[in-house]
Every structure is written in C-alpha cells, then in structure tokens.
N, C-alpha and C positions, 0 to 999 in steps of 0.2 A: 816138644815145646810146650813149656807151661807158662801160664800168663797169671798175674796176681794183680789185685786191685791196685789202682795208682792213685797215691795220696800225695798231695803237695806240701803237707806239714814237715815231711821227713826227707833226708837225702834218699832219692831214688837211684837204685843200683841194677844195671843189667848185667847178669853173667854169662859169657859167651865162651863155650868150650866143647869140643867134641867128645870128651870122655865124661859120662854121666856121673862118675864118683867125684870128679873135681867139681863139677857143676853143683851138685848137693852138698858137699862139703863146704864151698864158699857159701852158698846159700845159708847153711846152717851158722856158719862164722859170723856172716853179716847180719843175720836175723836176730842174734843175740845182742847185737849191738843197740844202744839207746840212739834214736833218732836216724836209723838205717832201716830202709826196707828194701827187700829184693822184689823188684817189679816184675821180673821175669827171667827165665832160663833160656837159652837157644843154644843149639848143638852145631850151628855153622853160621857163616856170615849172612847168608840170604835170610835165614830167620831171623838174625840179629835186625837187619835193616827195616824188616816187617814191625818186629817189637818197637824200633825207635818211633816209628810213624805212630804207633797205637799208645805207648805209654810215656814217651818223652822222658827218658831217664837223664839224670844229671851227670852220672858217671857210668862208662862201661868197661868192665874187665874183660879183655878181647883176647882170646888164644890167637896167636899167629898162625898156626898150620892146623888147617882143619879141612875136611871134604867139602865138596859142594861149592863153597866159596870161603877162601882163607881171609885172616884178619887184616892183611895188607889191602885186598881188594876191597873188603867190606868198610874200612876206615875211610876211603875216598868217598864212598856213597854216603855213609853216615854224616861226614863232615858236610856234605853238600846240602842234606836235607836238615840238619841240625848242627849248626857250628859252634853253639855253646856248649854241647855234650862233649864232656871230657871223655878221652879214651886213654886206658891204660893198657897198653901192649903186654901181654902177658905169656911168657913162653918158658918151655922146661929144657928146651934144647941149645946147645952150643951152636948158634948160627954164624956164618960170617956176615950176615948182614944185620944181626942184633944190635951191635954197637950203633949202626947206622940209622936205627929206627928213632932214636931220640932226636935226630936232626930232620926227620921227615915231618912235615907240616901237621900231617893226619893224627899223629899220635902226640898226646899231651905229656905222657911220661912213660917210661918203659920198666918192667920189673922181671925178675927171673921168678919161677914158681918155687923156688926154694928159699923165697923171702920169707921171714918168721911172719906168723899170722899177725901179731900184733903191728908189725911195721906195715904189712898189706892194708891193715884196716885203717891206720893213720895215713898212708898214702891216699886212700880213697877218699877218706875225709878231706884232705888237704884238697884234692882235685875237686870235690864237691863244692867246696868254699869258693873255688876258682869259678864254677860254674855259675854259682849264684851271684857272684860279682859281676860275671859278664852278662848276665840276663837283666841286671840292674841298670848297666850302662847304655 
C-alpha cells in the first residue's frame, strides 16, 4: 500500500486493484492529468477502507474481484464512512453480476477495464464533479 500527500485543490483519486501493473498504470495515467492527484494505491478492499479514512478521496476506482476483501464488500464499508465519495466499479471479467452493479447503491458508476484511457479519465472527472457537488449541499 502506497500513500501520497492529500491536497484539497485537486480531484483526489484512490486506485484499488490487486494487480500491481494495473495500479501503477492507472496512477501514471491520472498523474499526467491537470487537477487530478492519486492520493493512494491499495491492493484490496481492506486497504482501501483504511486509505479512505486517512485521505478522503473524491473518487475511487475500485476493482471488484480482489483477495482479502473484494470491491463489492469494500464499497459497503466505504459508503458507510464516506457517503459522498464516488465509487467506480472497475472490472475486467465478464461477470453475471456486472450489469447489476449499476443498480447497486454503493457504486456510482461501472466500467470495464477495456474502456479507453481517455474515457476512463473523463468518467473519473465526471464523478469528481458529482463528489464536489454532493459535499456542497
């Protein structure tokens, strides 16, 4: 688990995936963007919950299938402690449950890992705006 400084002037993103290459690739893609800061990387849902408590991310890119604690379980805990944090369910597998994730209250949006990077970044920005709007109201 890596943790970075938490600044409030930018969109704060937490990346949660059990594959190190995926975490680092997403970190690189987001870090190259203006006004996006990766505040942490976690390899499972349990680590993600601890990082949410410490860094208060605006958006979490959350893999669904991970060891220790999966994204489904982690999302429940995260929304309980930080209801305005936007959670993007992020998965590479064709799951029977994947289409149902959009209807689950704990996920603010859903995308497949094969989504083009530019579209993923745009989606994270869109969720970040929702997080900002929710914290103002």
